[in-house]
C-alpha positions in Angstrom: 146.3 96.7 133.2 142.5 96.5 133.5 140.7 97.3 136.6 137.0 96.7 137.4 134.9 99.6 138.5 131.7 98.7 140.4 129.2 101.5 141.1 126.6 100.5 143.7 123.1 102.0 144.0 120.5 101.4 146.8 116.8 101.5 146.2 115.0 104.3 148.2 111.5 103.1 149.1 110.3 106.6 149.8 111.3 108.2 146.5 111.1 104.9 144.5 114.4 105.7 142.9 117.9 104.1 142.8 120.4 106.3 144.7 124.2 106.3 144.4 125.7 104.3 147.3 129.4 104.1 146.5 132.1 102.9 144.1 134.6 100.1 144.4 137.7 99.6 142.2 139.0 96.0 141.9 142.3 95.1 140.3 141.6 91.6 138.9 138.8 89.3 137.7 139.2 87.1 140.8 138.7 90.1 143.1 135.6 91.1 141.2 134.1 87.6 141.5 134.9 87.5 145.2 133.3 90.9 145.7 130.1 89.9 143.8 129.9 86.7 145.8 130.2 88.6 149.0 127.3 90.9 148.0 125.0 88.0 146.9 122.8 88.3 150.1 121.9 92.0 149.4 120.9 91.8 145.7 117.3 92.7 146.5 118.3 96.1 147.8 121.2 97.1 145.6 122.0 97.4 141.9 125.5 97.3 140.4 127.0 98.8 137.3 130.2 97.2 136.3 132.7 98.6 133.8 136.4 98.6 133.2 139.0 101.3 133.6 141.9 101.0 131.3 145.2 102.5 132.4 147.9 103.3 129.9 150.9 101.1 129.9 153.9 102.7 131.6 156.9 103.1 129.4 160.3 103.7 130.9 161.9 106.6 129.0 165.7 106.8 129.1 
């Protein structure tokens, strides 16, 4: 199963640097798209890094 990891950074006007602001883990492509659409109004103040987190498949051992 693939999950999307979104790391959010906010621009600090005083230091002129991007600072860590939080992380969100989303479980599907649809949830990622919905999240990014909801953040569209704040793109001037935030930067996003998007990557995937792969979890190993579970195997039932008898």
